[in-house]
DSSP file (Angstrom, degrees, kcal/mol; ACC not computed):
  #  RESIDUE AA STRUCTURE BP1 BP2  ACC     N-H-->O    O-->H-N    N-H-->O    O-->H-N    TCO  KAPPA ALPHA  PHI   PSI    X-CA   Y-CA   Z-CA
    1    1 A X              0   0    0      0, 0.0     2,-0.1     0, 0.0     0, 0.0   0.000 360.0 360.0 360.0 133.5   59.1  -66.8  203.6
    2    2 A X     >  -     0   0    0      1,-0.1     4,-2.3     4,-0.0     3,-0.2  -0.374 360.0-117.0 -72.7 153.7   61.6  -67.4  200.9
    3    3 A X  H  > S+     0   0    0      1,-0.2     4,-2.5     2,-0.2     5,-0.2   0.878 115.3  54.6 -59.2 -39.8   60.8  -69.7  198.0
    4    4 A X  H  > S+     0   0    0      1,-0.2     4,-2.3     2,-0.2    -1,-0.2   0.879 108.7  48.7 -64.7 -36.8   63.4  -72.2  199.0
    5    5 A X  H  > S+     0   0    0      2,-0.2     4,-2.6    -3,-0.2    -2,-0.2   0.914 110.3  51.0 -66.9 -42.8   62.0  -72.4  202.6
    6    6 A X  H  X S+     0   0    0     -4,-2.3     4,-2.1     2,-0.2     5,-0.2   0.934 113.0  45.2 -60.2 -47.4   58.5  -72.9  201.2
    7    7 A X  H  X S+     0   0    0     -4,-2.5     4,-2.9     1,-0.2    -1,-0.2   0.905 113.5  50.1 -63.5 -42.0   59.7  -75.8  198.9
    8    8 A X  H  X S+     0   0    0     -4,-2.3     4,-1.2    -5,-0.2     6,-0.3   0.892 112.5  47.4 -64.1 -39.8   61.7  -77.4  201.7
    9    9 A X  H  < S+     0   0    0     -4,-2.6    -1,-0.2     2,-0.2    -2,-0.2   0.878 122.4  33.2 -69.2 -37.8   58.7  -77.2  204.1
   10   10 A X  H  < S+     0   0    0     -4,-2.1    -2,-0.2    -5,-0.2    -3,-0.2   0.783 137.6  17.1 -90.2 -29.6   56.2  -78.7  201.6
   11   11 A X  H  < S+     0   0    0     -4,-2.9    -3,-0.2    -5,-0.2    -2,-0.2   0.115  90.9 132.2-133.3  21.4   58.4  -81.1  199.6
   12   12 A X  S >< S-     0   0    0     -4,-1.2     3,-1.8     1,-0.1    23,-0.3  -0.054  73.6 -92.4 -75.2 176.8   61.5  -81.6  201.7
   13   13 A X  T 3  S+     0   0    0      1,-0.3   103,-0.3    21,-0.1    -1,-0.1   0.505 113.5  78.9 -71.0  -3.5   63.3  -84.8  202.6
   14   14 A X  T 3  S+     0   0    0     -6,-0.3    96,-1.4   101,-0.1    -1,-0.3   0.629  70.3 104.7 -78.7 -11.1   61.3  -85.1  205.8
   15   15 A X  E <   -A  109   0A   0     -3,-1.8    20,-0.4    94,-0.2     2,-0.4  -0.400  60.9-153.3 -65.6 146.0   58.3  -86.4  203.8
   16   16 A X  E     -A  108   0A   0     92,-1.5    91,-3.5    18,-0.2    92,-0.9  -0.990  10.9-171.0-128.2 132.2   57.8  -90.1  204.2
   17   17 A X  E     -AB 106  33A   0     16,-2.9    16,-1.7    -2,-0.4     2,-0.3  -0.799   3.5-158.3-120.4 161.0   56.1  -92.4  201.6
   18   18 A X  E     - B   0  32A   0     87,-2.6     2,-0.4    -2,-0.3    14,-0.2  -0.997   8.5-174.0-143.8 142.7   55.0  -96.0  201.7
   19   19 A X  E     - B   0  31A   0     12,-2.5    12,-3.1    -2,-0.3     2,-0.6  -0.999  16.5-144.8-135.0 136.4   54.3  -98.8  199.2
   20   20 A X  E     - B   0  30A   0     -2,-0.4     2,-0.6    10,-0.2    10,-0.2  -0.896   6.4-148.7-104.4 123.2   52.8 -102.2  200.0
   21   21 A X  E     - B   0  29A   0      8,-3.4     7,-3.3    -2,-0.6     8,-1.5  -0.806  27.7-170.1 -87.0 122.2   54.0 -105.2  198.0
   22   22 A X  E     - B   0  27A   0     -2,-0.6     2,-0.4     5,-0.3     5,-0.2  -0.864  23.5-172.1-120.5 149.9   51.1 -107.6  197.9
   23   23 A X  E >  S- B   0  26A   0      3,-2.4     3,-1.6    -2,-0.3    -2,-0.0  -0.971  84.2 -11.3-136.0 123.1   50.5 -111.1  196.8
   24   24 A X  T 3  S-     0   0    0     -2,-0.4     3,-0.1     1,-0.3    -1,-0.1   0.905 129.4 -56.2  52.6  45.7   46.9 -112.4  196.6
   25   25 A X  T 3  S+     0   0    0      1,-0.2     2,-0.5     0, 0.0    -1,-0.3   0.580 113.9 119.6  63.8  13.2   45.7 -109.3  198.5
   26   26 A X  E <   -B   23   0A   0     -3,-1.6    -3,-2.4     0, 0.0     2,-0.6  -0.924  69.6-121.4-107.7 131.7   48.2 -110.0  201.4
   27   27 A X  E     +B   22   0A   0     -2,-0.5    -5,-0.3    -5,-0.2     3,-0.1  -0.608  33.9 173.3 -73.3 118.3   50.8 -107.5  202.2
   28   28 A X  E     +     0   0A   0     -7,-3.3     2,-0.3    -2,-0.6    -6,-0.2   0.783  66.3   5.7 -93.3 -35.7   54.2 -109.2  201.9
   29   29 A X  E     -B   21   0A   0     -8,-1.5    -8,-3.4     2,-0.0     2,-0.5  -0.985  58.3-147.7-153.8 136.8   56.4 -106.2  202.4
   30   30 A X  E     -B   20   0A   0     -2,-0.3     2,-0.5   -10,-0.2   -10,-0.2  -0.942  18.2-163.4-106.1 127.7   56.0 -102.6  203.3
   31   31 A X  E     -B   19   0A   0    -12,-3.1   -12,-2.5    -2,-0.5     2,-0.3  -0.948   6.5-174.0-114.7 126.9   58.6 -100.2  201.7
   32   32 A X  E     +BC  18  66A   0     34,-2.5    34,-3.0    -2,-0.5     2,-0.3  -0.827   9.3 164.7-114.1 155.4   59.1  -96.7  203.1
   33   33 A X  E     -B   17   0A   0    -16,-1.7   -16,-2.9    -2,-0.3     2,-0.3  -0.982  32.2-125.4-163.7 159.1   61.3  -93.9  201.7
   34   34 A X        -     0   0    0     30,-0.3   -18,-0.2    -2,-0.3   -21,-0.1  -0.737  54.8 -77.7-100.0 156.6   62.0  -90.3  201.7
   35   35 A X        -     0   0    0    -20,-0.4     2,-0.4   -23,-0.3    -1,-0.1  -0.137  48.3-108.2 -56.7 149.7   61.9  -88.2  198.5
   36   36 A X        -     0   0    0     62,-0.3     2,-0.2    63,-0.1    -1,-0.1  -0.652  33.8-151.1 -78.4 128.6   64.8  -88.5  196.1
   37   37 A X     >  -     0   0    0     -2,-0.4     4,-2.5     1,-0.1     5,-0.2  -0.574  26.0-112.4 -95.1 164.6   67.0  -85.4  196.0
   38   38 A X  H  > S+     0   0    0      1,-0.2     4,-2.6     2,-0.2     5,-0.2   0.905 119.1  53.5 -61.5 -41.2   69.0  -84.2  193.1
   39   39 A X  H  > S+     0   0    0      1,-0.2     4,-2.1     2,-0.2    -1,-0.2   0.909 110.3  46.5 -61.8 -42.0   72.2  -84.9  195.0
   40   40 A X  H  > S+     0   0    0      2,-0.2     4,-2.7     1,-0.2     5,-0.2   0.913 111.0  52.4 -65.8 -42.2   71.1  -88.5  195.6
   41   41 A X  H  X S+     0   0    0     -4,-2.5     4,-2.6     1,-0.2    -2,-0.2   0.923 110.2  48.2 -59.4 -45.1   70.0  -88.9  192.0
   42   42 A X  H  X S+     0   0    0     -4,-2.6     4,-2.2     1,-0.2    -1,-0.2   0.906 112.4  48.9 -62.4 -42.0   73.5  -87.8  190.8
   43   43 A X  H  X S+     0   0    0     -4,-2.1     4,-1.7     2,-0.2    -2,-0.2   0.905 112.1  47.9 -64.5 -42.7   75.2  -90.1  193.2
   44   44 A X  H  X S+     0   0    0     -4,-2.7     4,-0.7     2,-0.2    -2,-0.2   0.913 112.0  49.8 -65.3 -42.6   73.1  -93.1  192.2
   45   45 A X  H >< S+     0   0    0     -4,-2.6     3,-0.7    -5,-0.2    -2,-0.2   0.897 109.2  52.4 -62.0 -40.1   73.7  -92.4  188.5
   46   46 A X  H 3< S+     0   0    0     -4,-2.2    -1,-0.2     1,-0.2    -2,-0.2   0.865 113.9  42.8 -63.8 -36.4   77.4  -92.1  189.1
   47   47 A X  H 3< S+     0   0    0     -4,-1.7    -1,-0.2    -5,-0.1    -2,-0.2   0.473  89.0 115.2 -90.6  -2.7   77.4  -95.5  190.8
   48   48 A X  S << S-     0   0    0     -4,-0.7     8,-0.1    -3,-0.7    -3,-0.0  -0.339  70.5-129.6 -68.2 150.0   75.1  -97.2  188.3
   49   49 A X  S    S-     0   0    0      6,-0.1     2,-0.3     3,-0.1    -1,-0.1   0.730  85.8  -0.6 -71.7 -22.6   76.6 -100.1  186.2
   50   50 A X  S    S-     0   0    0      2,-0.2    -2,-0.1    -5,-0.0     6,-0.0  -0.883  78.4 -96.7-152.6-178.7   75.3  -98.5  183.0
   51   51 A X  S    S+     0   0    0     -2,-0.3     2,-0.1     4,-0.1    -6,-0.0   0.430  80.1 121.8 -85.8  -0.4   73.4  -95.6  181.6
   52   52 A X     >  -     0   0    0      1,-0.1     4,-1.6     4,-0.0     3,-0.4  -0.350  68.3-131.5 -69.7 143.6   70.2  -97.7  181.5
   53   53 A X  H  > S+     0   0    0      1,-0.2     4,-2.9     2,-0.2     5,-0.2   0.830 105.7  61.4 -61.7 -33.4   67.1  -96.4  183.5
   54   54 A X  H  > S+     0   0    0      1,-0.2     4,-2.3     2,-0.2    -1,-0.2   0.882 102.9  48.9 -63.2 -39.3   66.7  -99.9  185.0
   55   55 A X  H  > S+     0   0    0     -3,-0.4     4,-2.3     2,-0.2    -1,-0.2   0.898 112.7  48.3 -67.0 -40.0   70.1  -99.8  186.7
   56   56 A X  H  X S+     0   0    0     -4,-1.6     4,-2.7     2,-0.2    -2,-0.2   0.948 112.1  48.7 -62.6 -48.0   69.3  -96.3  188.1
   57   57 A X  H  X S+     0   0    0     -4,-2.9     4,-2.3     1,-0.2    -2,-0.2   0.891 112.8  47.2 -62.2 -41.1   65.9  -97.4  189.3
   58   58 A X  H  X S+     0   0    0     -4,-2.3     4,-2.5     2,-0.2    -1,-0.2   0.915 112.7  49.5 -66.5 -42.4   67.3 -100.5  191.0
   59   59 A X  H  X S+     0   0    0     -4,-2.3     4,-2.2     2,-0.2    -2,-0.2   0.890 111.1  50.1 -61.8 -39.9   70.1  -98.5  192.6
   60   60 A X  H  X S+     0   0    0     -4,-2.7     4,-2.8     2,-0.2     5,-0.3   0.926 110.7  49.0 -63.3 -45.5   67.6  -96.0  193.8
   61   61 A X  H  X S+     0   0    0     -4,-2.3     4,-2.3     1,-0.2    13,-0.2   0.930 112.1  48.3 -61.4 -45.9   65.4  -98.7  195.3
   62   62 A X  H  < S+     0   0    0     -4,-2.5    12,-0.5     1,-0.2    -1,-0.2   0.907 118.1  40.9 -61.0 -42.2   68.4 -100.3  197.1
   63   63 A X  H  < S+     0   0    0     -4,-2.2    -2,-0.2    -5,-0.2    -1,-0.2   0.849 124.2  33.5 -76.2 -35.3   69.6  -97.0  198.5
   64   64 A X  H  < S+     0   0    0     -4,-2.8   -30,-0.3    -5,-0.2    -3,-0.2   0.705  85.1 108.2 -99.5 -21.7   66.3  -95.4  199.5
   65   65 A X     <  +     0   0    0     -4,-2.3     8,-2.1    -5,-0.3     9,-0.5  -0.385  45.7 178.9 -67.9 130.1   64.0  -98.3  200.6
   66   66 A X  B     -CD  32  72A   0    -34,-3.0   -34,-2.5     6,-0.3     6,-0.2  -0.849  24.5-125.6-125.8 159.6   63.5  -98.4  204.4
   67   67 A X    >   -     0   0    0      4,-2.5     3,-2.0    -2,-0.3   -36,-0.1  -0.369  48.7 -85.0 -91.4-176.9   61.5 -100.5  206.8
   68   68 A X  T 3  S+     0   0    0      1,-0.3   -37,-0.0   -38,-0.1    -1,-0.0   0.724 130.1  54.9 -63.5 -21.6   59.0  -99.1  209.3
   69   69 A X  T 3  S-     0   0    0      2,-0.1    -1,-0.3     3,-0.0     3,-0.1   0.409 121.0-105.5 -91.8   1.4   61.8  -98.3  211.8
   70   70 A X  S <  S+     0   0    0     -3,-2.0     2,-0.3     1,-0.3    -2,-0.1   0.621  76.4 134.5  86.2  13.0   63.8  -96.3  209.2
   71   71 A X        -     0   0    0      1,-0.1    -4,-2.5     2,-0.0    -1,-0.3  -0.724  65.2 -95.1 -96.6 147.4   66.5  -98.9  208.5
   72   72 A X  B     -D   66   0A   0     -2,-0.3    -6,-0.3    -6,-0.2    -1,-0.1  -0.324  25.2-156.5 -60.4 135.9   67.6  -99.8  205.0
   73   73 A X  S    S+     0   0    0     -8,-2.1     2,-0.3   -11,-0.1    -1,-0.1   0.820  77.0  37.9 -79.9 -33.9   65.8 -102.8  203.6
   74   74 A X  S    S-     0   0    0     -9,-0.5     2,-0.3   -12,-0.5    -1,-0.1  -0.898  72.4-139.2-123.6 148.2   68.5 -103.7  201.1
   75   75 A X    >   -     0   0    0     -2,-0.3     3,-2.1     1,-0.1     4,-0.1  -0.717  30.7-110.5-101.5 156.7   72.3 -103.6  201.2
   76   76 A X  G >  S+     0   0    0      1,-0.3     3,-1.1    -2,-0.3    -1,-0.1   0.835 115.5  58.8 -55.3 -36.3   74.5 -102.4  198.4
   77   77 A X  G 3  S+     0   0    0      1,-0.2     3,-0.3     2,-0.1     4,-0.3   0.498  89.2  74.8 -74.2  -3.0   75.8 -105.9  197.7
   78   78 A X  G <>  +     0   0    0     -3,-2.1     4,-2.5     1,-0.2     5,-0.3   0.393  63.7  99.0 -90.9   3.9   72.3 -107.3  197.0
   79   79 A X  H <> S+     0   0    0     -3,-1.1     4,-2.7     1,-0.2     5,-0.2   0.922  83.6  46.6 -58.1 -48.1   71.9 -105.7  193.6
   80   80 A X  H  > S+     0   0    0     -3,-0.3     4,-2.2     2,-0.2    -1,-0.2   0.893 112.1  51.2 -63.8 -39.8   72.8 -108.9  191.7
   81   81 A X  H  > S+     0   0    0     -4,-0.3     4,-2.0     2,-0.2     5,-0.3   0.941 114.1  43.3 -63.0 -47.6   70.5 -111.0  193.8
   82   82 A X  H  X S+     0   0    0     -4,-2.5     4,-1.3     1,-0.2    -2,-0.2   0.916 115.4  49.5 -63.2 -43.3   67.6 -108.7  193.2
   83   83 A X  H  < S+     0   0    0     -4,-2.7    -1,-0.2    -5,-0.3    -2,-0.2   0.849 122.8  30.4 -65.3 -36.1   68.3 -108.3  189.6
   84   84 A X  H  < S+     0   0    0     -4,-2.2    -1,-0.2    -5,-0.2    -2,-0.2   0.600 126.8  35.5-102.0 -13.3   68.7 -112.0  188.9
   85   85 A X  H  < S+     0   0    0     -4,-2.0     2,-0.4    -5,-0.2    -3,-0.2   0.475  98.2  73.9-125.3  -3.3   66.3 -113.7  191.4
   86   86 A X  S  < S-     0   0    0     -4,-1.3     5,-0.0    -5,-0.3    -1,-0.0  -0.930  88.7 -97.1-119.4 139.8   63.2 -111.5  191.9
   87   87 A X    >>  -     0   0    0     -2,-0.4     4,-1.6     1,-0.1     3,-0.7  -0.276  30.4-136.5 -53.3 126.7   60.4 -111.0  189.4
   88   88 A X  H 3> S+     0   0    0      1,-0.2     4,-2.8     2,-0.2     5,-0.2   0.854 100.2  58.9 -56.8 -39.5   61.0 -107.8  187.4
   89   89 A X  H 3> S+     0   0    0      1,-0.2     4,-2.1     2,-0.2    -1,-0.2   0.861 104.0  51.5 -62.2 -36.2   57.4 -106.6  187.7
   90   90 A X  H <> S+     0   0    0     -3,-0.7     4,-1.7     2,-0.2    -1,-0.2   0.943 113.0  44.1 -65.9 -47.5   57.6 -106.6  191.5
   91   91 A X  H  X S+     0   0    0     -4,-1.6     4,-2.6     1,-0.2    -2,-0.2   0.903 112.8  52.4 -64.2 -40.9   60.8 -104.5  191.6
   92   92 A X  H  X S+     0   0    0     -4,-2.8     4,-2.9     1,-0.2     5,-0.2   0.872 105.6  54.3 -64.7 -36.6   59.4 -102.2  188.9
   93   93 A X  H  X S+     0   0    0     -4,-2.1     4,-2.0     2,-0.2    -1,-0.2   0.923 111.1  45.4 -62.0 -43.7   56.2 -101.6  190.9
   94   94 A X  H  X S+     0   0    0     -4,-1.7     4,-2.2     2,-0.2    -2,-0.2   0.940 114.4  48.6 -62.5 -47.6   58.3 -100.5  193.9
   95   95 A X  H  X S+     0   0    0     -4,-2.6     4,-2.4     1,-0.2    -2,-0.2   0.896 110.4  50.1 -62.8 -42.1   60.6  -98.4  191.8
   96   96 A X  H  X S+     0   0    0     -4,-2.9     4,-2.3     2,-0.2    -1,-0.2   0.891 110.0  50.8 -64.6 -39.1   57.7  -96.6  190.0
   97   97 A X  H  X S+     0   0    0     -4,-2.0     4,-2.5    -5,-0.2     5,-0.2   0.908 111.2  49.1 -62.5 -41.3   56.0  -95.9  193.3
   98   98 A X  H  < S+     0   0    0     -4,-2.2   -62,-0.3     1,-0.2    -2,-0.2   0.894 112.5  47.0 -67.0 -39.3   59.3  -94.4  194.6
   99   99 A X  H  < S+     0   0    0     -4,-2.4    -1,-0.2     1,-0.2    -2,-0.2   0.858 114.5  47.0 -70.2 -34.5   59.7  -92.3  191.5
  100  100 A X  H  < S+     0   0    0     -4,-2.3    -2,-0.2    -5,-0.2    -1,-0.2   0.891  75.1 173.0 -73.9 -40.1   56.1  -91.0  191.6
  101  101 A X     <  +     0   0    0     -4,-2.5    -3,-0.1    -5,-0.2     2,-0.1   0.805  23.6 158.5  31.7  54.7   56.2  -90.2  195.4
  102  102 A X    >   -     0   0    0     -5,-0.2     3,-1.4     1,-0.0     4,-0.5  -0.291  59.6 -86.8 -96.7-176.6   52.8  -88.6  195.2
  103  103 A X  G >  S+     0   0    0      1,-0.3     3,-0.6     2,-0.2    -2,-0.1   0.741 119.7  68.7 -65.5 -23.2   50.2  -87.9  197.9
  104  104 A X  G 3  S+     0   0    0      1,-0.2    -1,-0.3   -87,-0.0    -3,-0.0   0.775 107.3  39.0 -67.3 -23.2   48.7  -91.4  197.5
  105  105 A X  G <  S+     0   0    0     -3,-1.4   -87,-2.6    -8,-0.1    -1,-0.2   0.449  87.7 123.1-101.4  -2.8   51.8  -92.9  199.0
  106  106 A X  E <   +A   17   0A   0     -3,-0.6   -89,-0.3    -4,-0.5     3,-0.1  -0.386  32.6 178.0 -69.5 132.9   52.4  -90.3  201.6
  107  107 A X  E     -     0   0A   0    -91,-3.5     2,-0.3     1,-0.4   -90,-0.2   0.873  54.3 -47.9 -97.2 -54.0   52.6  -91.6  205.2
  108  108 A X  E     -A   16   0A   0    -92,-0.9   -92,-1.5   -94,-0.1     2,-1.3  -0.972  59.0 -78.2-168.5 171.7   53.3  -88.6  207.3
  109  109 A X  E     -A   15   0A   0     -2,-0.3   -94,-0.2   -94,-0.2     3,-0.1  -0.788  60.0-149.0 -84.7  96.3   55.4  -85.5  207.9
  110  110 A X        -     0   0    0    -96,-1.4     2,-0.1    -2,-1.3     5,-0.0  -0.279  20.0 -96.2 -70.1 155.7   58.4  -87.4  209.3
  111  111 A X    >   -     0   0    0      1,-0.1     3,-2.2     2,-0.0    -1,-0.1  -0.408  30.4-117.7 -70.7 147.6   60.6  -85.8  211.8
  112  112 A X  G >  S+     0   0    0      1,-0.3     3,-1.4     2,-0.2    -1,-0.1   0.786 111.4  65.4 -58.7 -28.6   63.8  -84.2  210.4
  113  113 A X  G 3  S+     0   0    0      1,-0.3    -1,-0.3     3,-0.0    -2,-0.0   0.528  91.6  64.8 -75.9  -1.9   66.0  -86.6  212.4
  114  114 A X  G <  S+     0   0    0     -3,-2.2    -1,-0.3  -100,-0.1    -2,-0.2   0.232  72.7 140.1 -98.9  12.9   64.7  -89.5  210.3
  115  115 A X    <         0   0    0     -3,-1.4  -101,-0.1     1,-0.2    -3,-0.0  -0.214 360.0 360.0 -57.0 144.9   66.2  -88.1  207.1
  116  116 A X              0   0    0   -103,-0.3    -1,-0.2   -50,-0.0  -102,-0.0   0.458 360.0 360.0 -85.6 360.0   67.8  -90.8  204.9
């Protein structure tokens, strides 16, 4: 097996991760996502409003966050609303979970046809 195949099989975009947004120990929102690829990172950076890490992280969250059915949770036009109307710590927790994408957040080996 080639190294690229091994990496794709173990760490490819078919992996699915989950983060639960909680308030008072109640799950308010479940956020799912597939791992961020280099191509996606470059595209998000290119479309960011600035060079700041916060703009990148918010853009990544908007682009990658999915619901349990694999549909996007946020639309591109919602960036200003999220930035100006939602507690920063809540958004940062989601973004940090997405950037970490470790085994603690792993849901399952998603099927290839669910790629984001």
